[in-house]
C-alpha positions in Angstrom: 91.4 136.4 110.6 95.8 135.9 111.3 95.6 139.1 113.8 92.7 137.3 115.0 93.8 133.9 115.9 97.2 135.6 117.1 94.9 137.3 119.9 93.4 134.4 120.5 96.1 132.0 121.0 96.6 131.7 124.6 97.8 128.4 125.9 98.3 127.5 122.2 101.7 126.1 121.2 103.5 127.6 118.1 102.9 124.4 116.1 99.3 124.1 117.0 98.7 128.4 115.5 100.9 126.9 112.5 98.6 124.2 111.7 95.3 126.5 112.6 96.9 129.3 110.4 97.2 126.5 107.2 94.0 125.0 108.0 92.0 128.4 107.8 94.2 129.0 104.4 93.0 125.9 103.1 89.5 126.6 103.6 89.1 130.0 102.5 91.3 128.6 99.4 88.8 125.9 98.7 85.6 128.5 99.5 86.7 131.0 96.9 87.5 127.9 94.1 84.4 126.5 94.8 82.2 130.1 94.5 84.6 131.0 91.3 84.3 127.9 89.4 80.9 127.2 89.6 80.2 130.9 88.0 83.0 129.5 85.2 81.7 126.4 85.0 77.8 127.7 84.6 78.8 130.3 82.0 80.8 127.9 79.7 77.6 125.0 80.2 75.5 128.4 79.1 77.0 128.9 75.8 79.9 131.3 76.7 83.5 130.6 76.4 85.1 133.6 77.6 85.8 132.0 81.2 86.8 129.0 80.1 89.0 130.8 77.8 90.7 132.2 80.5 91.5 129.4 82.5 88.8 129.9 85.2 86.8 126.1 84.6 89.6 125.3 87.3 89.4 124.3 90.9 93.0 125.2 91.0 92.8 127.8 93.4 96.0 129.9 91.5 93.5 130.8 89.1 91.1 132.2 91.3 93.1 134.1 94.4 93.9 137.8 93.9 96.8 138.1 95.6 96.6 141.6 97.6 92.5 140.4 98.4 93.8 137.6 100.2 96.5 139.2 101.8 94.2 141.4 102.8 91.7 138.5 103.7 94.0 137.0 106.3 95.4 139.9 107.8 92.4 142.3 107.6 89.3 140.3 108.1 87.9 141.0 104.7 88.5 140.9 100.7 87.9 139.6 97.3 88.5 136.5 95.0 89.3 137.3 91.1 86.4 137.6 89.7 84.7 135.6 86.8 84.1 137.1 83.5 81.6 136.5 80.6 79.5 137.9 77.7 76.0 138.2 78.4 75.2 138.0 74.9 77.4 134.9 74.5 74.5 133.1 76.6 72.2 130.7 74.6 71.5 127.8 75.8 67.8 128.9 77.2 65.7 131.9 75.3 65.5 134.0 78.4 69.0 136.2 78.8 67.4 137.3 82.5 67.0 133.6 83.5 70.4 132.6 82.3 72.3 135.8 83.9 70.3 135.0 87.1 71.6 131.7 87.0 74.9 132.6 86.5 75.5 135.2 89.2 73.5 132.4 91.7 76.6 129.8 90.7 78.8 130.7 93.1 76.7 131.0 96.1 75.0 127.5 95.2 78.6 126.0 95.0 79.2 128.0 98.5 75.8 126.3 100.0 76.4 123.0 98.8 80.2 123.1 100.3 78.9 123.9 103.6 76.2 121.7 103.7 78.9 118.7 102.4 81.4 119.8 105.0 78.9 120.3 108.3 77.8 116.5 107.3 81.6 115.0 107.1 82.1 116.8 109.8 79.4 115.8 111.8 79.8 112.0 110.4 84.0 112.0 111.9 81.7 113.1 115.4 79.6 110.2 115.4 82.4 108.4 114.7 84.3 109.0 117.6 81.3 108.9 119.9 81.3 112.7 120.7 77.1 113.3 121.3 76.5 116.5 119.4 74.0 119.1 120.3 74.4 122.2 119.0 76.8 121.3 116.1 78.6 124.1 115.5 79.6 124.9 118.7 80.2 121.4 120.0 82.1 120.9 116.6 84.9 123.2 117.2 85.1 122.3 121.1 85.9 119.0 119.9 88.1 120.0 117.4 89.4 122.2 119.7 90.6 119.5 122.1 91.9 117.2 119.8 94.5 119.4 118.6 95.5 121.2 122.3 95.5 117.4 122.7 93.1 117.7 125.5 90.6 115.1 126.2 89.9 111.8 124.8 89.3 112.7 121.4 92.3 111.0 118.5 94.3 114.2 117.4 94.0 113.0 113.4 90.1 113.7 113.3 89.9 116.3 115.6 92.5 117.9 112.9 90.1 117.1 110.0 86.9 117.9 111.5 88.5 121.1 112.4 89.5 121.6 108.9 85.7 120.5 107.7 84.5 123.2 110.4 86.8 126.3 108.7 85.1 125.2 105.0 81.9 125.3 106.4 82.6 128.4 108.2 84.2 130.5 105.5 82.1 129.0 102.8 78.4 130.3 104.8 80.2 133.5 105.0 81.3 134.4 101.2 77.7 132.7 100.4 76.1 135.5 102.5 78.8 138.1 101.8 77.7 137.8 98.0 74.4 137.5 98.3 74.1 141.7 99.6 72.2 143.8 97.6 75.6 146.0 97.0 77.6 146.4 93.8 79.6 144.2 92.7 78.3 141.7 94.6 76.0 138.6 93.2 73.1 139.2 95.3 73.0 142.7 93.6 73.3 141.5 90.1 70.3 139.3 90.7 68.4 141.9 92.2 69.3 143.8 88.9 67.9 141.7 86.8 64.8 141.3 88.1 63.8 145.3 88.3 62.2 147.0 85.6 64.0 148.5 82.7 62.9 152.0 83.7 64.2 152.0 87.3 67.8 149.9 86.0 68.6 153.1 84.0 67.0 155.8 86.1 69.5 158.4 87.3 69.2 157.8 91.1 69.8 154.1 90.4 73.1 154.7 88.2 73.8 157.2 90.7 73.5 154.1 93.5 75.6 152.1 91.8 78.4 154.3 91.3 78.8 155.2 94.9 78.0 151.5 96.4 81.9 150.7 96.4 82.9 153.3 98.5 79.5 152.3 101.0 81.1 149.0 101.1 84.8 150.5 102.4 83.3 152.8 104.6 81.1 150.3 106.3 83.8 147.8 106.3 85.8 150.6 108.5 83.2 151.6 110.4 83.2 147.8 111.8 86.6 147.7 112.2 87.0 150.6 114.0 84.3 151.1 115.9 81.4 149.0 117.5 79.0 149.6 114.8 79.8 146.4 112.7 76.8 146.7 110.5 78.4 144.7 108.0 78.7 141.5 110.3 75.1 142.2 111.5 74.0 141.7 108.2 75.8 138.8 106.9 74.8 136.9 110.4 70.9 137.1 109.7 72.0 136.1 105.6 73.6 133.3 107.4 71.1 132.6 109.1 68.4 130.5 106.8 71.0 128.5 105.6 72.6 127.6 108.7 68.7 126.7 109.6 68.5 124.7 106.2 71.6 122.8 106.4 71.0 121.1 110.3 67.8 120.7 109.4 69.1 118.6 106.3 71.4 117.0 108.5 68.6 116.0 110.9 66.2 114.5 108.2 69.5 112.1 106.8 69.5 111.4 110.1 73.0 112.6 111.0 72.0 115.1 113.6 69.2 114.4 116.3 
């Protein structure tokens, strides 16, 4: 992320680059914190106190960011947060253990969706207040924010910076949502799919072998995207993001912010 910012920083001053990096880091911390907080909060609400005892039912990013995973995201474009631990046997609010497990695993991406939606709404409000016409929300908002940060145009600089911040919160949170919905261990999408599979399939030899090999599959796909033009992971994430992006735009349109 930082390397990409530096490679695209032509025409930007050093303060502008630093400001952009700080905004990206804030958006990253908020997206991860919301994701892990929601896992912890839902598991705690369903009756398991493991996350609460480990201090994870908090929005404090220090509790949720993994140092190595964060550095990799900042400099390599991929990484991870500190996973929330919970004991499925302690879940007791509802009768169905399968339902409660699914709720815990979908909590993180649900939080990311809500954060993305709120970020787009707030970003669009700022754009409308400043009298800027939005046709394609994400693209125009980015142009709007970039113009303010670079000091060009008639855009108030502070409003542009705030708008830029909300854009990156939207961008990172939606990307984190899509990545975690991939049906590959140890991601949330895999755990949800696992809960829906018949017990016979879950304990089959082929399935167990796939589960053991999946982390290596993710690493290979990441390396292929990094060193070749075969960016499978990016394509999959974009494909998963699309319906959520369309839904957020539809919701904004219905409440009168866009259109």
